[in-house]
Structures are given as structure tokens and as C-alpha cells.
C-alpha positions as CSV (number, residue, x, y, z in Angstrom):
1,X,65.3,61.8,98.1
2,X,67.9,62.7,100.7
3,X,71.5,62.3,99.7
4,X,72.3,59.9,102.5
5,X,69.4,57.6,101.6
6,X,70.4,57.7,97.9
7,X,74.0,56.9,98.9
8,X,72.7,53.8,100.7
9,X,70.3,52.6,98.0
10,X,72.4,53.2,94.9
11,X,75.3,50.9,95.9
12,X,72.9,48.1,97.0
13,X,71.0,48.3,93.8
14,X,74.2,48.3,91.7
15,X,75.5,45.3,93.6
16,X,72.3,43.3,93.1
17,X,72.4,44.2,89.4
18,X,76.0,43.0,89.1
19,X,75.3,39.7,90.8
20,X,72.2,39.2,88.7
21,X,74.1,39.8,85.5
22,X,76.7,37.3,86.6
23,X,74.0,34.8,87.4
24,X,72.3,35.2,84.0
25,X,75.4,35.3,81.8
26,X,78.0,33.2,83.7
27,X,75.9,30.9,85.8
28,X,74.6,30.3,89.3
29,X,77.9,28.8,90.5
30,X,79.8,32.0,89.7
31,X,77.1,34.1,91.4
32,X,77.2,31.9,94.5
33,X,81.0,32.1,94.6
34,X,80.9,35.9,94.4
35,X,78.4,36.1,97.2
36,X,80.3,33.7,99.5
37,X,83.6,35.5,98.9
38,X,82.0,38.9,99.4
39,X,80.8,37.8,102.8
40,X,84.3,36.6,103.6
41,X,85.9,39.9,102.5
42,X,83.4,42.0,104.4
43,X,83.6,40.1,107.7
44,X,87.0,38.5,108.2
45,X,89.4,38.2,105.2
46,X,89.6,41.8,104.0
47,X,92.4,42.3,101.5
48,X,93.9,38.9,102.5
49,X,91.1,37.5,100.4
50,X,93.5,37.6,97.5
51,X,94.7,34.2,98.9
52,X,91.2,32.8,98.4
53,X,91.3,32.6,94.6
54,X,90.0,29.4,93.0
55,X,91.8,28.5,89.7
56,X,88.6,26.8,88.4
57,X,86.2,29.4,89.6
58,X,84.9,32.7,88.4
59,X,87.4,34.6,90.6
60,X,90.3,32.4,89.5
61,X,93.3,34.7,90.0
62,X,94.5,37.0,92.8
63,X,93.9,39.9,90.5
64,X,90.2,38.9,90.1
65,X,89.9,38.9,93.9
66,X,91.7,42.3,94.0
67,X,89.2,43.8,91.6
68,X,86.3,42.5,93.8
69,X,88.0,43.8,97.0
70,X,88.5,47.2,95.4
71,X,84.8,47.3,94.4
72,X,83.7,46.4,97.9
73,X,86.0,49.0,99.5
74,X,84.5,51.6,97.2
75,X,81.0,50.3,97.9
76,X,81.4,50.4,101.7
77,X,83.2,53.7,101.5
78,X,80.4,55.3,99.5
79,X,77.8,54.1,102.0
80,X,79.9,55.1,105.1
81,X,81.0,58.5,103.9
82,X,77.4,59.6,103.4
83,X,75.8,57.7,106.3
84,X,78.4,57.4,109.0
85,X,76.2,59.1,111.6
86,X,73.4,56.7,111.0
87,X,75.7,53.7,111.2
88,X,76.8,54.7,114.6
89,X,73.3,54.3,115.9
90,X,72.9,50.7,114.8
91,X,72.8,48.4,117.8
92,X,75.9,46.2,118.0
93,X,77.4,47.5,114.8
94,X,77.6,51.0,116.1
95,X,79.7,49.8,119.0
96,X,82.1,48.2,116.6
97,X,82.4,51.5,114.7
98,X,83.2,53.2,118.0
99,X,86.0,50.7,118.6
100,X,87.2,51.3,115.0
101,X,87.1,55.1,115.6
102,X,89.2,54.6,118.7
103,X,91.7,52.7,116.6
104,X,91.7,55.6,114.1
105,X,92.5,58.1,116.9
106,X,95.2,55.8,118.1
107,X,96.7,55.7,114.6
108,X,96.7,59.5,114.6
109,X,98.3,59.7,118.0
110,X,101.1,57.3,117.0
111,X,101.5,58.9,113.5
112,X,101.0,62.7,113.7
113,X,102.1,63.0,110.1
114,X,98.8,61.5,109.0
115,X,97.0,64.6,110.3
116,X,99.1,66.9,108.2
117,X,99.0,64.7,105.1
118,X,95.2,63.9,105.3
119,X,94.8,62.5,101.7
120,X,97.9,60.3,101.9
121,X,97.1,59.3,105.5
122,X,93.7,58.1,104.5
123,X,95.2,56.2,101.6
124,X,97.7,54.6,103.9
125,X,94.9,53.6,106.4
126,X,92.8,52.0,103.7
127,X,95.9,50.2,102.3
128,X,96.5,48.6,105.7
129,X,95.1,45.0,105.4
130,X,92.6,45.1,108.3
131,X,90.0,42.4,108.8
132,X,86.9,43.2,106.8
133,X,86.8,46.1,104.4
134,X,89.4,48.9,105.1
135,X,87.0,51.4,103.6
136,X,84.9,51.6,106.8
137,X,87.9,52.6,108.8
138,X,89.1,54.9,106.0
139,X,85.7,56.7,106.1
140,X,85.9,57.2,109.8
141,X,89.5,58.3,109.5
142,X,88.7,60.9,106.8
143,X,85.8,62.2,109.0
144,X,88.1,62.7,111.9
145,X,90.6,64.5,109.6
146,X,87.8,66.7,108.3
147,X,88.1,65.7,104.6
148,X,85.4,66.4,102.0
149,X,83.4,63.5,100.8
150,X,84.8,63.6,97.3
151,X,88.4,63.6,98.5
152,X,87.6,60.8,101.0
153,X,86.1,58.6,98.3
154,X,89.1,59.3,96.0
155,X,91.5,58.4,98.8
156,X,89.5,55.2,99.6
157,X,89.7,54.2,95.9
158,X,93.4,54.8,95.7
159,X,94.1,52.9,98.9
160,X,91.9,50.0,97.8
161,X,93.7,49.8,94.4
162,X,97.2,50.0,95.8
163,X,96.5,47.6,98.8
164,X,94.5,45.0,96.9
165,X,96.5,44.8,93.7
166,X,99.8,45.1,95.7
167,X,98.9,42.0,97.7
168,X,97.7,40.3,94.6
169,X,101.0,41.0,92.8
170,X,102.9,39.5,95.7
171,X,100.7,36.5,95.8
172,X,101.0,36.0,92.1
173,X,104.8,36.6,91.7
174,X,106.4,35.5,94.9
175,X,104.4,32.3,95.5
176,X,104.8,29.4,93.0
177,X,101.6,28.2,91.4
178,X,101.7,24.8,93.0
179,X,102.0,26.5,96.4
180,X,99.1,28.9,95.7
181,X,96.8,26.0,94.8
182,X,97.8,23.8,97.7
183,X,95.1,23.3,100.4
184,X,97.8,23.6,103.1
185,X,98.6,27.1,101.9
186,X,94.9,28.0,101.9
187,X,94.5,26.8,105.4
188,X,97.6,28.5,106.5
189,X,96.4,31.7,104.9
190,X,93.1,31.4,106.8
191,X,94.9,30.8,110.1
192,X,97.0,33.9,109.4
193,X,93.9,36.0,108.8
194,X,92.4,34.7,112.1
195,X,95.6,35.6,114.0
196,X,95.5,39.1,112.5
197,X,91.8,39.5,113.4
198,X,92.5,38.4,117.0
199,X,95.4,40.8,117.3
200,X,93.3,43.7,116.1
201,X,90.5,42.8,118.3
202,X,92.8,42.8,121.3
203,X,94.2,46.1,120.2
204,X,90.7,47.6,120.0
205,X,89.9,46.4,123.5
206,X,93.2,47.8,124.9
207,X,92.3,51.3,123.7
208,X,91.5,53.6,126.6
209,X,88.7,55.9,125.4
210,X,89.3,58.4,128.3
211,X,92.9,58.7,127.3
212,X,92.0,59.3,123.7
213,X,89.6,62.0,124.6
214,X,92.3,63.6,126.7
215,X,94.7,63.6,123.9
216,X,92.1,65.0,121.5
217,X,91.3,67.8,124.0
218,X,95.0,68.6,124.4
219,X,95.5,68.8,120.7
220,X,92.5,71.2,120.3
221,X,94.0,73.5,123.1
């Protein structure tokens, strides 16, 4: 079996097994909660999902959510590091990856130190609370920097741990329990996430691909 195919199948099988174990030993409500929040993390919330903890649910604290976010970052990172070329060819999703790649190049242009400190730069990129999982951007970022797959995965894991549990710590210590549990706070957190997503989308669209290619060419010269 090709390595890229195995890297795609293994995370999916592992995830199905984990959800099945939760369903069998915890209950269908817990399994449903995990699936719903997984979709929210992967599509919109990203690391801000630490605000979506439910005190009476399976993921009842920000740290439970941080653990799930870290797992998903590593999951997507594993898939993308070994299959990034294939993902670019998927209709619709491939264009989004191109936009994200443009954002990576923009980050490199604005922060030249990241090119010199490849490992730390990838960690910093994954730590940044983008919408969706930061591991996809981290995988593209590590590819642009020419990192090995092992170092890229280690950097993604470190960035996911620091970013997710760092936000969870802030949510758990800075905000009082009654504020964390308030619906107004949850709605405010969701609105904040949507604002960040809108800002990043606008930033993606503002990137000039020709200018980025010109910058890349000048750097190679």
C-alpha cells in the first residue's frame, strides 16, 4: 500500500474506532457531541472551540476541548503532510488550499524570521487560532519551508498543544464559571469566531498571487 494512501486511511480508521468506543462505553449522546463539535472545529471554530465546552456533556471543560482540538490538528496534519499534492487537486477544496498557501507566503514575506527558524515558525503558524484546524496551514507552511515530514508533524503537535491548551487555560482561569456557562458568552464567542473568519477570508481575497510569485522569484535570485 502506498505511504500516502496509508496516511489517509489510518487516521480515518483510528477516528472511527475512537468514536465507536465512545458510543459503546459512554453513550450515543457523547458520540453525537464529539461528532458535532468535530465538525465545528474543522470548519469554523478552530482553536476557539475551547469556548464551546458543555459542563454537563462529554467535553465538559475547556481542557477536554483542547485535547480534542490537538487530536484533530494532528489528524489533519498527518493526512496533509503525506497527501498535500492530492488535496490540491480536489475541486473547490483545492482552491481553498491555494488561498491558504498564499496566506502562508504572505506570512513569510511579512515575517522573514520564520524562514530561518523553520521549526519554530511552523509551531507559531499552527498556534495562531485560524478558523478550522491550523494543521492544514501548518502542513502547507512546512512544505514551503522544505521541512521533513517527521519534523513537520512534531511542529504541528507542539503548536496544537501550546495553542489549544493555552487558550483553554485562559478560558478556565480568566473567565469566571458563571460567565463561561452563560448563553450570552457562548453567543458572543460564536460572533467573535465569525468576525475572525470574515477577516481572514477578506485577507485571503486581498492577496495578489502575481505579487507573491514575484517576491518568491526575487528571493530565489
